C-alpha positions in Angstrom: 93.2 5.5 32.7 90.9 7.4 34.9 87.2 6.3 34.6 84.1 8.1 35.6 81.0 5.8 36.0 77.8 7.7 36.4 74.8 6.1 38.4 74.0 5.0 41.9 72.2 1.5 41.6 73.0 -2.3 41.8 73.7 -2.0 38.1 76.7 0.6 38.9 77.9 -1.4 41.7 78.3 -4.2 39.3 80.0 -2.2 36.7 82.4 -0.8 39.3 83.2 -4.3 40.4 84.0 -5.3 36.8 85.8 -2.4 35.9 88.1 -2.2 38.9 89.5 -5.5 37.8 90.7 -3.9 34.4 94.4 -3.5 33.7 93.3 -0.3 32.2 91.7 1.2 35.2 94.0 3.6 37.1 91.3 5.2 39.2 87.6 4.7 39.4 85.3 7.6 40.2 81.5 6.7 40.7 79.0 9.7 40.7 77.1 9.6 43.0 77.5 5.9 43.7 76.1 4.1 46.9 77.2 2.4 50.1 78.9 -0.4 48.1 80.5 1.5 44.9 83.2 2.9 47.3 84.7 -0.5 47.8 85.9 -0.2 44.2 86.6 3.4 43.6 85.8 6.7 44.9 82.2 8.1 45.3 81.6 11.7 44.0 78.8 13.8 45.1 77.5 14.9 41.5 74.1 14.3 40.2 74.2 12.2 36.9 72.3 14.8 35.0 74.6 17.8 36.1 76.2 17.9 32.8 78.3 21.1 33.6 79.8 19.8 36.9 80.4 16.2 35.4 82.4 18.0 32.6 84.3 20.2 35.0 85.1 17.2 37.1 86.2 15.3 34.1 88.7 17.8 33.1 90.0 18.2 36.7 90.5 14.8 37.3 91.9 13.8 33.9 89.1 11.4 33.2 89.8 9.0 30.1 86.3 7.6 29.7 82.8 8.3 30.8 80.5 5.4 31.3 76.9 6.1 31.6 74.9 3.5 33.9 71.3 5.1 33.7 69.1 6.2 30.8 68.2 9.7 31.9 71.5 11.5 31.3 71.7 9.8 27.8 68.2 10.9 27.0 68.9 14.2 28.1 72.1 14.1 25.9 75.1 13.9 28.0 77.2 12.5 25.1 76.2 15.5 22.9 77.2 17.7 25.7 80.7 16.3 25.7 81.0 16.2 21.9 79.9 19.9 21.6 82.8 21.2 23.9 86.3 21.5 22.7 87.8 20.7 25.9 85.7 17.6 26.5 85.1 16.1 23.0 88.1 13.7 23.0 86.7 12.3 26.3 84.9 9.0 24.9 81.4 8.6 26.4 79.9 5.0 26.5 76.3 5.5 25.9 74.5 6.7 22.6 73.9 10.4 21.6 70.4 12.0 22.1 69.5 10.6 18.5 70.1 7.0 19.4 68.9 7.5 23.0 65.4 7.9 21.6 65.1 4.2 21.2 64.4 4.2 24.9 63.3 8.0 25.3 60.2 7.8 22.7 58.4 4.4 22.5 56.7 5.9 19.4 60.3 6.6 17.9 61.2 3.0 18.7 58.2 1.3 17.2 58.4 3.4 14.0 62.2 2.4 13.9 61.2 -1.4 14.2 58.5 -1.1 11.6 60.8 0.9 9.3 63.6 -1.9 9.5 61.2 -5.0 9.5 62.1 -5.8 13.1 59.5 -8.2 14.4 57.3 -6.3 17.3 53.6 -6.2 18.2 51.2 -4.3 16.1 50.7 -0.6 17.4 49.3 2.9 17.0 50.3 6.1 18.7 47.8 8.9 20.0 48.0 12.3 21.6 45.4 14.3 23.4 44.3 15.7 20.2 43.5 12.3 18.8 42.0 10.8 22.0 38.6 10.2 20.6 40.2 8.3 17.7 42.3 6.5 20.5 39.1 5.5 22.1 37.4 4.1 18.9 40.6 2.4 18.0 40.4 0.2 21.3 36.8 -0.8 20.4 38.4 -2.9 17.6 41.2 -4.5 19.3 41.9 -7.7 21.0 42.0 -7.9 24.7 44.2 -7.7 27.0 45.7 -4.6 25.2 48.9 -2.8 26.2 49.1 1.2 26.9 52.8 2.7 27.0 53.6 6.0 27.7 55.8 7.6 25.1 58.5 8.9 27.2 60.5 8.1 30.5 58.2 7.3 33.3 60.6 5.7 35.8 59.5 2.2 34.8 55.7 2.9 35.4 54.5 3.9 32.1 53.2 0.4 30.9 49.8 -0.8 31.7 48.0 -4.1 30.7 44.4 -3.5 30.6 42.2 -6.4 30.8 38.9 -5.1 29.4 37.7 -2.2 27.0 36.4 0.2 30.0 39.5 -0.1 31.7 41.6 0.4 28.5 39.4 3.4 27.7 39.6 4.8 31.3 43.5 4.7 31.3 43.9 6.2 27.9 41.9 9.4 29.2 43.9 9.4 32.2 47.3 9.2 30.4 46.4 11.7 27.7 43.8 14.0 29.1 44.8 13.9 32.8 48.7 13.7 32.3 48.8 10.6 34.5 52.5 10.3 33.8 53.2 13.9 33.2 55.0 14.8 30.2 56.0 11.3 29.6 52.3 10.3 28.4 51.6 13.4 26.2 51.8 10.7 23.6 50.5 7.0 24.2 51.5 3.9 22.3 48.5 1.3 22.1 50.2 -2.0 21.6 48.9 -5.6 20.8 49.4 -7.8 23.8 51.9 -10.6 23.2 51.8 -13.9 24.9 54.8 -15.8 25.8 58.0 -15.9 28.1 60.0 -12.6 28.4 63.8 -12.4 28.3 66.5 -9.8 27.7 69.3 -9.7 25.0 72.1 -7.4 25.7 74.4 -5.8 22.7 77.4 -3.9 22.9 78.1 -1.9 19.8 80.6 0.6 18.3 78.1 1.5 15.8 79.7 -0.8 13.2 80.4 -4.3 14.9 78.8 -5.9 17.9 79.1 -8.3 20.7 76.1 -10.1 22.0 76.4 -10.4 25.5 75.0 -13.0 28.0 71.2 -13.0 27.9 69.2 -12.8 31.2 65.5 -13.3 32.5 64.2 -10.9 35.2 61.5 -11.2 37.8 59.3 -8.1 37.9 56.4 -8.9 40.3 56.9 -8.4 44.1 55.4 -11.7 45.2 56.3 -15.2 44.9 55.1 -17.0 41.8 54.9 -13.6 39.9 52.1 -12.2 41.7 51.4 -8.6 43.0 52.7 -5.3 41.8 55.3 -4.6 39.4 58.7 -3.6 40.6 62.1 -2.5 39.1 62.9 -6.1 39.4 63.3 -8.8 42.2 66.0 -10.7 40.6 67.6 -12.4 37.5 69.0 -15.6 35.9 71.7 -15.8 33.3 71.8 -18.1 31.0 68.1 -18.7 30.0 67.6 -22.2 29.5 64.6 -21.7 26.9 66.8 -19.2 24.9 69.7 -21.2 23.3 70.8 -22.3 20.0 68.1 -21.7 17.2 66.4 -19.1 19.1 69.4 -16.8 19.8 70.3 -17.3 16.0 66.8 -15.8 15.2 67.5 -13.1 17.7 70.7 -12.2 16.0 69.4 -12.6 12.4 66.0 -10.9 12.8 66.6 -8.3 15.5 70.2 -7.6 16.3 71.7 -7.4 12.8 68.6 -5.3 11.5 68.9 -2.9 14.5 72.5 -2.2 14.0 72.0 -1.7 10.1 69.0 0.3 10.7 70.8 2.7 13.0 73.4 3.1 10.1 70.8 3.5 7.5 69.2 6.2 9.5 72.6 7.8 10.1 72.2 7.5 14.1 75.5 7.2 15.7 75.5 4.6 18.3 78.4 3.8 20.8 77.2 1.8 23.9 74.6 -0.9 25.2 71.6 -2.0 23.6 69.1 -3.8 25.8 66.7 -5.7 23.7 63.5 -6.7 25.7 62.0 -9.8 24.0 59.1 -12.0 24.2 59.5 -15.7 23.0 56.3 -16.2 21.2 56.2 -20.2 20.3 59.8 -20.1 19.6 59.9 -16.9 17.7 61.4 -13.6 19.3 59.4 -10.3 19.2 60.8 -7.0 20.6 58.9 -5.6 23.5 61.0 -2.5 24.0 64.6 -1.2 23.6 66.6 0.2 26.2 70.0 2.3 25.8 71.8 0.9 28.7 72.1 -2.2 30.9 69.2 -3.5 32.7 68.9 -3.7 36.7 69.1 -6.4 38.1 70.1 -8.1 35.0 73.5 -6.5 34.9 74.3 -8.3 38.1 73.7 -11.6 36.5 75.3 -10.8 33.3 78.6 -9.1 34.2 79.7 -12.0 36.3 79.6 -14.3 33.3 81.7 -12.1 31.2 85.3 -13.4 31.6 86.9 -10.7 29.1 88.2 -7.3 30.4 85.2 -5.1 30.3 87.2 -1.9 30.0 89.1 -3.4 27.1 85.8 -4.1 25.3 84.7 -0.5 26.2 87.8 0.9 24.6 86.8 -1.1 21.5 83.5 0.8 21.4 85.2 4.1 21.9 88.0 3.4 19.2 85.6 1.6 16.8 87.6 -1.5 16.7 85.2 -3.8 18.8 85.2 -6.5 16.5 89.1 -6.9 17.2 88.5 -7.5 21.0 88.4 -11.0 22.5 85.2 -11.8 24.1 84.7 -14.6 26.5 81.9 -15.8 28.7 81.4 -18.4 31.3 79.3 -21.5 30.9 78.3 -21.1 34.5 74.8 -19.9 35.8 74.4 -16.6 37.7 71.2 -15.9 39.8 70.6 -12.7 41.4 68.1 -12.4 44.4 67.2 -8.6 45.1 66.4 -7.7 48.8 63.9 -4.9 49.0 62.8 -2.4 51.7 59.5 -3.2 53.8 56.5 -1.8 51.8 58.4 -1.5 48.4 57.1 -0.9 45.7 54.7 1.3 47.7 55.8 3.8 50.4 58.9 2.3 52.1 61.1 3.4 55.0 64.9 4.5 54.5 67.8 4.4 57.0 67.5 1.2 58.4 71.1 -0.5 59.6 72.1 -3.4 57.8 74.0 -6.5 59.1 74.9 -9.9 58.1 76.9 -9.1 54.8 80.2 -10.6 56.2 78.3 -14.0 56.5 77.6 -14.3 52.9 79.4 -17.4 51.6 79.0 -18.4 48.1 77.6 -15.0 46.4 78.6 -11.6 45.5 76.9 -8.7 47.1 75.9 -5.5 44.8 74.6 -2.6 46.6 71.8 -0.8 45.1 69.7 1.4 47.6 72.6 1.6 50.3 74.3 4.5 52.0 77.4 4.7 54.2 76.6 6.7 57.1 79.9 7.1 59.2 80.8 3.5 58.7 77.3 2.0 59.2 75.6 0.8 55.8 71.9 1.6 56.0 69.1 1.4 53.6 68.6 4.2 51.1 66.1 3.0 48.5 63.3 0.6 47.5 65.6 -2.0 46.2 68.5 -2.3 48.7 71.0 -5.1 48.0 71.5 -7.7 45.0 72.9 -11.1 45.9 74.5 -12.9 42.9 75.7 -16.5 42.9 77.6 -18.0 40.1 77.8 -21.6 40.2 78.0 -24.5 37.8 74.4 -25.2 37.4 71.0 -23.6 38.0 70.0 -25.5 40.8 73.1 -24.7 42.8 73.2 -21.2 41.9 69.4 -20.8 43.1 70.3 -22.6 46.5 73.4 -20.5 47.0 71.8 -17.0 46.3 68.7 -17.5 48.4 70.7 -18.8 51.1 73.0 -15.9 51.2 70.2 -13.5 50.8 68.9 -14.8 54.2 71.9 -14.0 55.8 71.8 -10.4 55.4 69.3 -8.6 57.6 67.7 -5.2 58.2 64.3 -4.2 59.4 61.7 -4.8 56.8 63.8 -7.1 54.8 62.0 -8.8 51.9 63.1 -11.0 49.0 61.6 -13.5 46.9 62.7 -17.2 47.4 61.5 -18.6 44.0 63.8 -16.6 41.8 64.7 -19.2 38.9 62.3 -21.7 40.2 60.2 -21.5 36.9 63.3 -22.2 34.8 64.1 -25.4 37.1 60.9 -26.7 36.0 61.7 -26.2 32.4 65.0 -28.0 32.9 
């Protein structure tokens, strides 16, 4: 079977690496891919949101499955586009239709969904430009800190934690009246701040049955000790030591099952991944957000721990017989360290030649923001390379990933050397 994978990040490089190992994969195409994905298939110069070109390519190249990496094509309706075309509708798309993609595309929709199906989450209310004054008044009676979330997709930048009332009111005005995040903040969710430890749980579903994939914890802040600006993720760890046994049972019973059942009750078809961002509040799980795809850099820690054939599982999703598929995970620990460009997450330079990848000893290297310039791998993004080490225990995985990250060099290279250190203390 020929497979088309959409996306260009570290997540897609990890997917390409895993899918290329499958007995079902004849040829893998990645659109647009990056400097590392070409090691596992053929990069194709197509935008992930150019549905017509993707459809034409799928027909011309006898594509048997389309796997959607990022959220934007899903929210914009790529699955619906294929279903609406007589020539394309028989090609399975892994990723929800537009209705299901609202779980990520609209914070207000997802909060309403959770409330309707009694899924534990923080208390909230939503406001628009027309109800700005009500929103300002509402803030006066809330506990601090308070969370403001742009309703739509804002490239990971639409969530603000405000420490005092003046800041919260100023930011609410900026989001609603001044369109701080453009169309994404035409509606804003004001949400209770939950205090606890964050983690991510990933679910693969065919709309009826599901498999719970390995959980992970990611590290958002740029600086050591979780300081400084938020980023797209500086590293991740799987499994998560504080989220085993009883806690994961609570996650399944209180969140995963009601989510799958809620989608069915609401008659929302869903075939693909559900990324559940959770807060562990004194041993109880609360949903912070849903995403409708795998996370990045969590994917780079999760996929190496899946021992089953990934394409076989995805076929189970497409054919709605996922419950019949064997699913095995490794007991080993994966630690991912993200190398970023100097200046990231602010202004950063691209086009820096890279070296040392051949010196990596105990890790896998997943390209994120790279390009192949006539045989020379150069930086081409803020998050450049993910280095993942899969070892028998957390300590060894941390040591190997950090050591191997240090073996890769380019001008301005930076990475956090404390990924997983907090979990070592818990252990």
